[in-house]
C-alpha positions in Angstrom: 106.0 111.9 94.0 106.0 113.4 97.5 108.4 115.9 98.9 108.9 116.8 102.4 111.3 119.4 102.2 111.9 122.4 99.8 113.9 121.3 96.7 113.8 117.5 97.5 111.6 115.2 95.9 111.1 111.6 97.1 110.3 109.0 94.5 110.0 105.4 93.8 110.7 103.5 90.5 111.0 100.1 89.3 113.7 98.7 87.1 117.3 100.1 86.8 118.4 103.1 88.5 120.5 104.2 85.5 117.1 104.1 83.3 115.2 106.1 85.9 118.2 108.7 86.0 118.0 109.1 82.3 114.4 109.3 82.2 114.6 112.2 84.9 117.6 113.8 83.1 119.9 113.4 86.1 123.6 113.6 85.8 124.8 112.4 89.1 123.7 109.8 91.5 124.0 110.7 95.3 124.4 107.6 97.6 124.8 108.0 101.5 127.2 105.6 103.2 127.4 104.4 106.7 130.3 101.8 106.9 133.1 100.5 105.0 131.1 97.3 104.4 128.4 99.5 102.7 131.0 101.0 100.5 132.4 97.8 99.1 128.6 96.8 97.8 128.0 100.5 96.5 131.4 100.7 94.8 130.3 97.5 92.8 127.0 99.3 92.1 128.6 102.6 90.9 131.1 100.8 88.6 127.9 98.6 87.0 126.2 101.9 86.6 129.0 103.7 84.9 129.4 100.5 82.6 125.7 100.9 81.7 125.6 104.7 81.6 129.0 106.4 81.3 127.3 109.8 81.3 126.4 109.5 85.0 128.5 110.4 88.0 127.9 108.7 91.3 128.8 110.6 94.6 129.2 109.1 98.1 128.4 111.1 101.1 129.6 109.5 104.5 127.2 109.7 107.5 128.1 111.8 110.7 129.6 109.6 113.3 126.5 109.7 115.4 124.8 107.8 112.6 127.4 105.4 112.0 125.7 102.2 113.3 122.0 103.3 112.9 120.1 101.3 110.1 116.7 101.5 108.7 115.8 98.0 109.9 116.6 99.2 113.5 114.9 102.4 113.4 111.7 100.8 111.8 111.9 98.2 114.6 112.1 100.6 117.5 109.4 102.5 115.9 107.2 99.5 115.7 107.6 98.6 119.2 106.7 102.2 120.3 110.1 103.6 120.8 111.1 107.3 120.3 113.1 107.4 117.1 113.5 111.1 117.4 117.3 110.9 118.1 117.7 108.9 114.5 115.8 110.6 112.0 114.5 113.9 111.0 111.0 115.0 112.1 109.2 114.4 108.9 110.5 110.7 108.9 109.5 110.1 112.6 106.0 111.4 112.1 105.7 109.1 109.1 106.8 106.3 111.0 104.3 106.8 113.8 101.6 107.1 111.2 102.7 103.8 109.8 103.1 101.9 113.1 100.3 103.9 115.0 100.9 105.5 118.2 103.6 104.6 120.5 103.0 101.3 122.7 103.4 103.6 125.9 100.5 105.7 124.8 102.4 108.7 123.6 100.4 111.4 121.3 100.8 111.3 117.7 103.1 114.3 116.7 101.6 117.3 114.7 
């Protein structure tokens, strides 16, 4: 498990989210949404999770308008091609992408 900010944990798991939440003692699942199309799919997941684990609540947080149409695939593609993704992601994510994809194709130095 790794964390990049105080009070924030980033973890990976295999299996059902409800099983992982139970294992961690979670009571609430927080999901971020960008667009209405995302919400429809997420609503299906939330309702299924509620059937599987009625004690878990799901909360949806909507993005800021500036991030409405920015997806992870687009950000990764820009980073892979050496573009600056600083306007789309927090600095720890930007640094991680630069480590993953190497220094920018235009010769930018790896940020500290």
